[in-house]
C-alpha positions as CSV (number, residue, x, y, z in Angstrom):
1,X,-65.4,108.5,90.9
2,X,-64.8,104.9,90.0
3,X,-67.6,103.8,92.2
4,X,-69.9,106.0,90.5
5,X,-69.2,104.8,87.1
6,X,-69.7,101.2,88.3
7,X,-72.9,102.2,90.0
8,X,-74.1,103.4,86.6
9,X,-72.8,100.5,84.5
10,X,-74.8,98.3,87.1
11,X,-77.8,100.3,86.5
12,X,-77.8,100.2,82.9
13,X,-77.2,96.3,83.0
14,X,-80.2,96.2,85.3
15,X,-82.3,98.3,82.9
16,X,-81.3,96.5,79.7
17,X,-81.8,93.0,81.1
18,X,-85.1,93.7,82.7
19,X,-86.4,95.3,79.6
20,X,-85.4,92.2,77.7
21,X,-87.0,89.9,80.1
22,X,-90.1,91.8,80.6
23,X,-90.6,92.3,76.8
24,X,-90.2,88.7,76.2
25,X,-92.8,87.7,78.9
26,X,-96.0,88.4,76.9
27,X,-94.8,86.2,73.9
28,X,-93.6,83.3,76.4
29,X,-97.0,83.5,78.4
30,X,-99.1,83.7,75.4
31,X,-97.3,80.4,74.1
32,X,-97.4,78.6,77.4
33,X,-100.3,79.7,79.6
34,X,-103.8,78.1,80.1
35,X,-107.1,79.6,80.5
36,X,-110.2,78.8,82.5
37,X,-113.6,80.2,83.0
38,X,-113.9,82.7,86.1
39,X,-117.2,83.2,88.1
40,X,-118.6,85.4,85.2
41,X,-117.9,82.8,82.7
42,X,-115.1,84.6,80.9
43,X,-111.7,83.0,80.1
44,X,-108.8,84.0,82.2
45,X,-105.0,83.1,82.2
46,X,-103.7,81.0,85.2
47,X,-100.2,81.2,84.5
48,X,-97.6,82.3,87.3
49,X,-95.3,85.4,87.3
50,X,-91.8,84.5,85.9
51,X,-88.5,84.5,87.9
52,X,-87.3,83.7,91.2
53,X,-89.7,86.5,92.7
54,X,-92.6,85.2,90.8
55,X,-94.4,83.7,93.8
56,X,-93.8,86.8,95.8
57,X,-95.2,89.1,93.0
58,X,-98.2,86.6,92.7
59,X,-99.2,87.0,96.4
60,X,-98.7,90.7,96.1
61,X,-101.0,90.8,93.0
62,X,-103.6,88.6,94.9
63,X,-103.6,91.0,97.8
64,X,-104.2,94.1,95.4
65,X,-107.1,92.2,93.9
66,X,-108.5,91.7,97.4
67,X,-108.5,95.4,97.6
68,X,-111.3,95.3,95.0
69,X,-113.5,93.5,97.4
70,X,-112.5,95.8,100.2
71,X,-113.6,98.8,98.0
72,X,-116.9,97.0,97.2
73,X,-117.4,96.2,100.7
74,X,-116.9,100.0,101.7
75,X,-118.3,101.8,98.7
76,X,-121.6,103.8,99.8
77,X,-121.1,103.1,103.4
78,X,-119.9,105.0,106.4
79,X,-116.5,102.7,106.3
80,X,-113.8,105.0,105.4
81,X,-111.0,104.0,103.0
82,X,-108.4,105.4,105.7
83,X,-108.5,103.1,108.8
84,X,-105.5,103.9,110.8
85,X,-106.5,101.6,113.7
86,X,-106.9,98.6,111.5
87,X,-103.5,99.5,109.5
88,X,-101.7,99.8,113.0
89,X,-103.3,96.2,114.0
90,X,-101.9,94.7,110.8
91,X,-98.4,96.3,111.2
92,X,-98.1,95.2,114.9
93,X,-99.3,91.7,114.0
94,X,-96.5,91.6,111.3
95,X,-93.9,92.9,113.5
96,X,-94.9,90.0,116.0
97,X,-95.0,87.3,113.4
98,X,-91.8,88.5,111.7
99,X,-89.4,86.9,114.4
100,X,-91.2,83.5,113.5
101,X,-89.6,83.9,110.0
102,X,-86.4,84.9,111.1
103,X,-87.2,88.3,109.6
104,X,-86.4,91.9,110.7
105,X,-89.6,93.5,112.1
106,X,-89.2,97.0,110.9
107,X,-88.3,95.7,107.3
108,X,-91.4,93.5,107.3
109,X,-93.6,96.2,108.6
110,X,-92.2,98.6,105.8
111,X,-93.1,96.0,103.5
112,X,-96.5,95.6,104.5
113,X,-97.0,99.4,104.7
114,X,-96.5,99.4,101.1
115,X,-99.1,96.8,100.6
116,X,-101.7,98.9,102.7
117,X,-100.7,101.9,100.5
118,X,-101.2,99.9,97.2
119,X,-104.5,98.6,98.6
120,X,-105.7,102.3,99.4
121,X,-104.5,103.3,95.7
122,X,-106.9,100.7,94.3
123,X,-109.6,101.5,96.6
124,X,-109.5,105.3,95.8
125,X,-109.3,104.5,92.4
126,X,-112.3,102.2,92.2
127,X,-114.5,104.7,94.4
128,X,-113.8,107.4,91.6
129,X,-114.6,105.2,88.8
130,X,-117.9,103.9,90.5
131,X,-118.7,107.5,91.3
132,X,-118.4,108.4,87.7
133,X,-119.8,105.3,86.3
134,X,-122.7,104.0,88.7
135,X,-123.5,101.2,86.4
136,X,-120.1,99.7,87.2
137,X,-120.9,99.5,90.8
138,X,-120.6,95.8,91.9
139,X,-124.1,94.2,92.3
140,X,-123.3,92.7,95.7
141,X,-121.4,93.7,98.9
142,X,-118.6,91.3,100.2
143,X,-118.5,90.7,103.9
144,X,-115.6,92.7,105.3
145,X,-114.8,90.2,108.0
146,X,-114.3,87.4,105.7
147,X,-112.2,89.7,103.3
148,X,-110.0,90.4,106.7
149,X,-109.6,86.8,107.1
150,X,-108.2,86.3,103.5
151,X,-105.9,89.2,104.2
152,X,-104.7,87.6,107.3
153,X,-103.8,84.5,105.7
154,X,-102.2,86.5,102.6
155,X,-100.0,88.2,105.4
156,X,-98.7,84.7,106.6
157,X,-98.0,83.5,102.9
158,X,-96.2,86.8,102.3
159,X,-94.1,86.7,105.3
160,X,-93.1,83.0,104.2
161,X,-92.2,84.2,100.8
162,X,-90.1,87.1,102.0
163,X,-88.2,84.7,104.2
164,X,-87.6,82.3,101.2
165,X,-86.4,85.1,99.0
166,X,-84.3,86.8,101.7
167,X,-81.0,85.9,100.2
168,X,-82.0,87.2,96.8
169,X,-83.6,90.3,98.0
170,X,-80.5,91.3,99.7
171,X,-78.7,91.5,96.3
172,X,-79.7,94.7,95.1
173,X,-78.8,94.4,91.3
174,X,-80.1,91.0,90.8
175,X,-83.3,91.6,93.0
176,X,-84.2,94.5,90.8
177,X,-83.9,92.6,87.7
178,X,-86.0,89.8,89.2
179,X,-88.5,92.0,90.5
180,X,-89.1,93.8,87.1
181,X,-89.4,90.4,85.4
182,X,-91.8,89.1,88.0
183,X,-94.2,92.3,88.2
184,X,-94.1,92.6,84.5
185,X,-95.1,89.2,83.8
186,X,-97.5,89.0,86.7
187,X,-99.4,92.2,85.5
188,X,-99.6,90.6,81.9
189,X,-100.9,87.2,83.4
190,X,-103.6,88.9,85.4
191,X,-104.4,91.5,82.9
192,X,-104.0,94.3,85.3
193,X,-105.4,97.8,84.2
194,X,-103.6,101.0,84.7
195,X,-105.0,101.5,88.1
196,X,-103.7,98.1,89.4
197,X,-100.4,98.4,87.5
198,X,-99.8,101.7,89.2
199,X,-100.7,99.9,92.7
200,X,-98.3,97.0,91.9
201,X,-95.5,99.8,91.8
202,X,-96.6,101.3,95.1
203,X,-96.5,97.8,96.6
204,X,-93.1,96.6,95.6
205,X,-90.4,99.7,96.5
206,X,-89.2,97.8,99.7
207,X,-88.8,94.3,98.1
208,X,-85.1,94.8,97.2
209,X,-82.5,96.0,99.6
210,X,-81.0,99.4,98.9
211,X,-77.5,99.3,97.8
């Protein structure tokens, strides 16, 4: 009974603290972020996600945005969104590399399974959007092999960050607070739309250890 009460208290603390941090992020970012022109010439924020999991959240978001390029490469072709063989190659490679970073292979694979799931959420959403609005289809088709090379690099960077944040991620309460802060501020900085915010949620459930 007492343990249940303590758990509920912890949950309330996490929720209240995270809500305060996330709600304060837009004001702080607006005051301190910088902007540059992107490839289309429009301004874009270049700040980073907040908190001790900020770098991890930044990399997760980068991978999600690469999902846009994957969708552009596949849309209107015979390449399916579901690619079990490629997905298994990614997960096998992650398991092989996990030992280099002193990470549990199964936990690392679970994290990257979430990244794959999130990428497919983005791809399906964009396929539906472009089907309904053909005028929004990208004007060029990216090279899928180049995209995969970028994803392979992100895999190594994400593994490095998983190792660097291992101690924090094993502290469930503190991790959840930091994760909400990082993903909330990161989504704001990148100006993620509803589709990509949902994908970000799908990409992060395995970041923190289960208490």
